[in-house]
Residue, then its C-alpha position, 0 to 999 in steps of 0.5 A: x831236167x827230167x825231160x832232158x835226161x830222157x831225151x839224152x837217153x833216147x838219143x843214146x839208144x838210137x846211136x847204140x842201134x846205129x853202132x851195132x848196125x855198122x859194126x855188124x855190117x847190117x846198115x846199107x853203105x852210104x856216101x857218108x862224109x868222115x870230115x867231121x871225125x876230128x871235131x872235138x866239140x866236147x872240150x868245154x864239158x870235159x874241161x869243166x870237170x878235168x883238163x886231163x879229160x879235155x886233153x884225152x878227148x882232143x887226143x882221141x879225136x886227133x887219132x881219127x885221122x884217115x891216114x892213121x892205120x891204128x885209129x881204132x885202137x887210139x880212139x877207143x883207148x882214150x874214149x874208154x879212159x874218159x868214161x872210166x875217169x868220169x866215173x872215178x872223179x865224180x863218183x868216188x867209191x866211198x861216196x857211192x857206198x855212203x849214199x847207196x850202201x847196198x849198191x852192186x859191187x865188183x868181186x873186189x867190193x868196189x861199186x860197179x859202173x852201173x852203181x856209179x851211174x845210179x849214184x848220179x841219179x840218186x844225188x840229183x833226186x831222180x830215182x823214180x822207178x819209171x826214170x830208173x827203168x828208162x835210164x837202166x837201158x841207157x846204162x846198159x848201152x854205155x856198158x856195152x860201149x866198153x865192149x866196143x872199146x875193148x874190141x878196138x883196143x885189143x883188136x888188130x890195127x884197122x879193126x873198125x873202118x872210118x864209117x864205123x868209127x864215125x858211128x862210135x864217135x857219135x855214140x861216145x859224144x852222146x854218152x859223155x853228154x849224158x854222163x856230164x848232164x847227170x854229173x853237173x845237173x842240179 
C-alpha cells in the first residue's frame, strides 16, 4: 500500500508538470490525438463511492467534445465538484476534527482540503514523516489543480485548447485515482 501511494503521488507530480507546461505554452507542439478525451474510465472507482460522482465524471468527459466551444468550463466545473464531493463525502468535518483536533482550518473553522487529505492518511495508518513529506507535495499539486479549475470555470469560453484539456483530464484522472486509493485502501 505504501509503495502504491508513492507511485501514484509520483505520477501526479509528473502530470502536474505536464499541465503547467501546456498551460504556459512551454511544451513544444506535438501531433497529439485527442480521441481519448471522451473515455470515462474512472466510473467504477467513482461509482463505488457515489452514483452521482460517476454521473458527474461521465458529464465532464462528455463535455470534452471537440465541437463544444465551452468544453473547458463544463469539464472544469464538474471535475472541481468531483474533488470537492469526494472530500465532503469521505472526510466529513466532524470526523476530521475528531481524529485530528488540531488540523488546519478555514476562517470558518472547518477543516481545510489539506486537512481532509491528511485525515485519509491518518485513517490508513500512513502518517510517517517521510511519507507525509512526500505526499505533502502531491496535496499541494491537487490544491493547485483547483486554481486551474477556477480559470477554466470563470474564464472565457475556450480558455483551454484541447491539448491543454487533454493534459488537465489526465491530471484529474490521476488525482481521482490517488484520492480514491487513499479513501478505499485498507
